N, C-alpha and C positions, 0 to 999 in steps of 0.2 A: 301506194294508195294516197288519196287526198287526205290532208290533215286539217283539222279544225281546232281552233284555239278555244279553250274552256277554262273554267276555274274549279278548284276542288279544295275545300278546306282553306280557302284564302290563298292558294298557290296556283299559279298558272301552269297548266299541263297541256300535253299534246293528245288530241283525240284522233284516232285513226279512221273512224267512220262517221257518217253524218249522224245527227241527233236520232235517238231511238224513238219508236212510235209512242212509248209510254212516258217520254220525258216531259211533255206538257202537263200530264197528270201529277207527276212527281213534283215538278216545279210549282204546281198550283196548291200544294199542301201548305197550310199555314206554318210559319216558323215556330220553333220551340220558344217558350217564354223567356229563356235565358240567353237566346242568341244575340239580342241587342247588346246586352252587357258584355258578353264574350267578344263581340266584334269591337266594342269600344276599347276593351283591354288590349285586344290585338293591335288596334291603331296606335295605342300609347306605347306598347312595348316592342312592336315590330315582329312579334311571334305570330305564326299562323294560328287561326282559330282551332284547327284540329289538334295542334300541339298543346294549346292551352286547355282545351277540354280533357284531353287524355292525361296530361301531367297533373292537372288539378284533381282528377279522379284518383290517381295513384297516391297523391298526398293526403286527400280526404280519407282514403281507406284506412290510414294508420289510426287516427283517433276513433274512427268508427269500430275498428278492431278492438281497441281497449274498451269501448262502450259495450260492444257485443258480449265480451267476456264478463263485464261487470253486471249487466242487467239480466242475463240469461241464467237459468237454473242449471247447475251441473247435474246431468242425469245420473252420473255415477254415485252421487251422494243420496239419491232417492231410494228408499227401501221398497216402497210399494211399486208393483209392476205398472199400474196405471199412471202413477206420477212420473215414473221413469219414461214411459212411452210418450206422455204428454210433453215432457221436457225435450225429448229428442225431436218430436214433430215440430215443436216451436223453433228449435235451432235450424232444422232443415228449412222451414218456411222463411225465417228471417234471412238465412243465407241466400235463398232464391230471390226474395223480394228486393233485398239490398243490391244484389248482383244485377238484377234487371234494371233497377234505378240507375246504377252506374252506366249500364249499356245505353239506356235512353238518353242520359246526359251527354255521354261521350259521342254517340253515333246517331242519335235521333231516330228517324224512321227506318234506318238501316237495321234496327233491332229485329225487324221482321225476318231477316235471313237466319238469325240465330234461333228464333222461335220455330220457324218452319222446319229447318233442317233437323233440329234436335227432336221435334215432335215426330217426324217420320221415323227417325232412328228408334225412338221410344216404342212406336207401334211395331216396328220390325222385331224388336227384342221380345215383345209380347207374343207375336205371331209365329216366328220362325223357331224351329227346334234348336236346341243348343248345339247339335252336331254341325249345323250350317250357319248359325246366327253370325259368327264372326266374318264369314264371307260376305253375306248380304249387307251387314252394316259397314264393312270396309268399302265395298263398292259404292254404297250410298254416300258415306262421309267423304271419301276421297273424290268421288265424282262431283259432289256439290262444291267441294273446295276447289277442284280444278276448274269447273265452270266459272266460279267466282274469280279466280285468277285471270282466266281468259277475258272475261268481261272487263275487269279492271285494266288489263293491258290494252283493251280496245278503247276505253273511254279516258284512260289516264296513263298513256304509255310513258314509262320511265319515271313516273312520279314516286316520291317517297311519302306521299300523304298518308296519314293514318286513317284508315276507313274500316268498314265492317270485316274485311278480310283478316285483320289483326286478331280479334277474338275468335274468329272462325277457325283459325289455325289451332287454337287451344281446344275449341269445342270438338274438332275432328279427333284430336288425341283422346279426349275424354270419352267420346262415343265408342271409339275402338277399344279403349281400356276396359270398358264395361262388357262389350261384346266378347272380347277374348277371355275375360274372366268367367263369363257365362259358358262359353264353349269348353273351358277347362273342366267345368263341373260335369260335362258329359263324357269326358275321356276316362280311360282306365287309370286307376291310381298309380300303377307301376310305370305309366307313360309320362307322368308329371314330375317336374322338378320340385324341390322343396319350396321354392318361391312360388311356383304356380299353385301348389296346394294351399299355401298360406293366403294367396290373393284371389282365389276363385270365388265366384258368386254362385250360389246354388239355385237361385230362382230369380226371375226378372224383378227389378226394383219397382216399388210402387211410385206414385206420382211425386210425393214430397221427397222421397229418397233420390229419385232420379234427377229432378230439376234442382233440388238443393245442391247436388254434386255438380251438375252441368253448369249452373249459373252461380257457383260458389263465389261470393263477393270478392274474395281475396286472390283467387287464381284465375279470374276471368279475363283480365285486361293484359297481364304480362306474365302469367304463370306464377309459380310452377304448376303444371297440370298433373298434380299428384294423383296416383291411382285411388280407386274408391276405398280400398282398405285403409289407407292413411286418413282419408276424409272422414270415414265413419268412426274411426277411433278418436278423432277430434270431436266430432259431434256428440257421441255417446259418453265422452269423458274417460274412456278406458285407457287412453294413452297416458294421461296425467294421473289417473287412478285416485282422484280426490285430493291430490297434492296441489298446493297453491304457489308453485314456483313463479316468480315474477319474470316476465320477459323484457322488462324495461331496459336493462343494460344491453341486451342483444338488439333491441329495436334502435336504441340510440347509436350504437356502434354501426348499424347498417345505414342509418340516416347520414351519418358522417361519411361513410363509404360512398353513398350515393352522391353527396355533395362533392366529394373528390372526383368522382367519375364525370359529373357535370362540368367541373372545372377543366378536366383533361380534354373533354370533347369540345366544349364551347370556348373556354379560356385559351387553351393552348392549341386545340385541334383546328381552330379557325384558320391558322396559318399553314396548315398541312392539308391541302385539298386532295382527296383521293382521286378525283376526276382528272387531275393533272397527268397522272400516270397513263391515262387513256388518250392523251392529246399528243399526236405525233410531232407537232411544232415544239411543244415543251420538251419532249424527249430529245429532239435533235439539238437543242440548245444547251444541254447539260452533260457534264462528264459522267462516266459510268459509275464512279464511286458515289456521286451525289444522288443519282437515280436509285442506286442500291440502298443508300441510307434513307432517302425519302420514302421509299417503299416501306421500310421497316417502321418508321415513325408514323407515317400517315395512316397505315393500317392499324397500328396499335391505338392511336388516338380515335380512330373511327369505331373501334370495338366498344369504346366507353359509352356510346349512346345506348347500346343494348344493356351494358352493365348498370347504367343509371336506372332504367325501368325495372330491370330484374331485381336489383337490390332493394328498391323501394317496395316492390311487391312482396319480397321475402320479409321485409320489416312489417308490412301490414298483416301478413299471415301470423307472425310471431305475436304481434300485439293482440290478436284474438285468441292466443293460446295454441295456434296451429303450428306444428313443427317441433314440438318438444321431443327430445330424443334421449331421455334418461339423464344420468349424472356422469360427470367425468371422474377421474381418480381423486380429485380434490373435493368432490361433493358438489361442485357447481353444475347448474342446469345447462344442458346442451340444447341449442335451438336450431338444429340442422337436419331434422328429419324430412322436411320439404325445403328444397333449395334449388335456385336457378343457376347459380354460378359459384365456383371456387376460383377466386381471382388468381392466386398465385399458381394454381394448377395449370392455368392457361398462359398467363404472362410470364411465367418462369418454368414452362413445361420441360420436364426432364426427358420426355419422349412423346411421340405422336399420339400414342394411346391415352396418355395422361391428359393431353390437351383436349382430345375429343370427349373424354368422359367428364372433364371439368367444365366444359362449355355447354350451356343450355342443358343442364343435367336432366331435367324431367323429360325433355325431348329425346335425349340419349337413352333413357330408360324405356320410353315408349317404343323407340325403334328396336331396342334389344328385345323387349317382351313380345312385341307384335310382328316383328319382321325377322330379326337375326336368329332367334331361337325357333322360328317356325319353318325355315327353309333348310335344304341340305347344307351342310357345313361348307362345302366347296363354293357355294354361291352366296353365303350369308353376308359377307362384307359388301360385295357388289350390290346385292338386293337392298341392303340397309341404306347405302349412300344414294342409290337410285330413288328409293322411296322418299328420302329426305329432299332430294332435288324436286320431285313432283309436288311434294307437300309445300315447298316454298313457292313454286310457280313455274312459269315457262319461259323466262328470259334465258337466252343461250348461256349467259355467264354463270347461271346457277349450275348448269350441267357440266360446264368446264370445271368449275370448282369442285363439285361433289364427286364426279366420276374420277377426276385426277386425284382427289383425296383418298379414294379407295386404293388407287395404285400406291400412293405414298404410305398409306397405312400398312399395306401388305409388305412393302419394302422395309418399313420400320420394324415389323415383326421379325423379318428375316435377320436384320442386323442385330436385334436384341438376342435372338435365339443362337446366332453363330459367333458374334463378336463379344458380347457381354461376358460369357463364361471365361473367355480368354483374358479379358482385361480385369475382371473381378471374379476369380475362381472360387472364392469362399466368402462367408460373412465377415471373417476377420480382415479380408482384403479391402473392405469398404472404406477404410480410413487411409489407404495408401495414396501416393502421389498419382499412380496410374489411374486409380478409381476417380480421383478428382478431375483429371484430364479427360477421362472417358465421359463423365457427367457434363463437364463444360462443353465438350465437342457435341454431345448429344443435344444439349439445350440449345446451343447456337444453331445447329442444323434444323432442329425442330421449329424454332421461331422463324427462321428465314423461310422454311418451307411453308409455314402457316401464312406468312405475309405475302409470299409469292402466289399461293393458291387462293388467297382471299380476294385478290384483285378483281377477277372476273365477276365475283358475286357482287361487288360494290358498284362496278360500272355497268353491269347487266348485259350490255350489247356485245355481240361477237367482235365487231370491228374494234371497239375500244379495248376489249379484253386482249386482243391479239397485238395491240400496239406494244404493250410491255413484254408480253411473252415472246413475241417475235424478235424484240430487241435483244433478248438473251438467247435467241435461237433455240428456244425450248430446251435449253441445256439441263435445267433441273429435272425435266421429264426423262431425258436420255440418261442422266446419271442414275435416277431411281430405277429405271428398267435394267440398266447394266448391273447395278448392285443386287437387284432382286435375282438376276440370273447367275451372276458370277460368284457372289459371296458363299452360297452353299457348296459350290464346287471347290473354291480355294480354301475355305475354312469349314470343312465338314464337321458335323457334331461327332464327338467321340462316342463310340458305342460303349454302353455300360458293361462292366464285367459281369460274369455269371453270378458272382456273389451279391453284387448290387441288384441284379435282376431278381434274385431270390428274395432279397430283403424287401 
């Protein structure tokens, strides 16, 4: 198709179709009052306007979190029901209003997408019986998300510009979280897991409850899209139960971590362009060992842009008192009840599953609760990775990454099930030399697999993705399939004795 040059967020992008009929009306809207100042700052720093608006929102959210906790009344400490209800309503309202203000600042008129899609979902939850509400809301939320991705790919193909689709990803999760929690309240108790009983919602949320959660100021821009149960325990104060544990140390630690991630991505990562791995000319000029090492370093550096936003968002949650998770053995407060990332679980993953559950934790929980646990076990892994791919968008690279990840995940399960008991037959054997070698080999294989699989996601297009994969003749895929088929035959699990079965 013909392509048209356009700009988006200060970045030149490729548009696959001519201007849309509504473009003159959108372009005729007056600019937001702060746009001139943002553009001036962009000219001075060299950063795109979308990056400046988004990052400054993440940073501003931290002091606002401290302020929110300082000025609002803790409902848990109120004895009168009326006072408690008023304090809860105030917190819901502030959460919603401040969140919408962030949205307006970061995305301008594109806030209309969030308002429209969430309102339709709200009406569906009011109108559709619990037996089917999860189906209708999923169709609506994922349908709107998919159309948004398609439109973005038309008007800004290949762009990494931060637009309304970023918070829309999180809104999609939140809408589905509520719908499935409502659905669980319509199911028989013996069909529910313990977690589903704990998180189910017995009746549709009212206006302030729903929009306070949907537009929660600290989980709207970069997550974590915690489920409603965690949100309401923060709002009503029941998680802290009147205690005044300070999150200051946890916030400062996460700010330092975010600074480290920014340095890794911009300071060091600037020299390791992921796009080079999709360039056949670059590949042809370098030795295999350099390509292998470059793949590991470039993908690792690239992940730190996500860590930066996620850790800042985690810090903002904690500043507001959101994320308290009890006390550790020494009596210190833990602030990890809502979390985007466990850094070492990913960057030093001991197996594929640990990497998957440590990365984008709230999204992993959403996929588990709304997909993995809802389909037959035989299809659960494939269904979860497919949903993840659709949720991210429709670039071919996404599907290469996520569907291949399903294969590698299943192979990793087979290896752990059949090889680990032989290398580490008991708890006492954990300290043995063989155990250390097993863990070292597992970590190395996991990290190389993650960086191999992550390449298509970053370059997006099929042709660029296949530059690297075809260079290796798809050998990692062939090895994964071979291990999946051969290991259970060569190393069958030992059948337990009758005594062990009885026990």
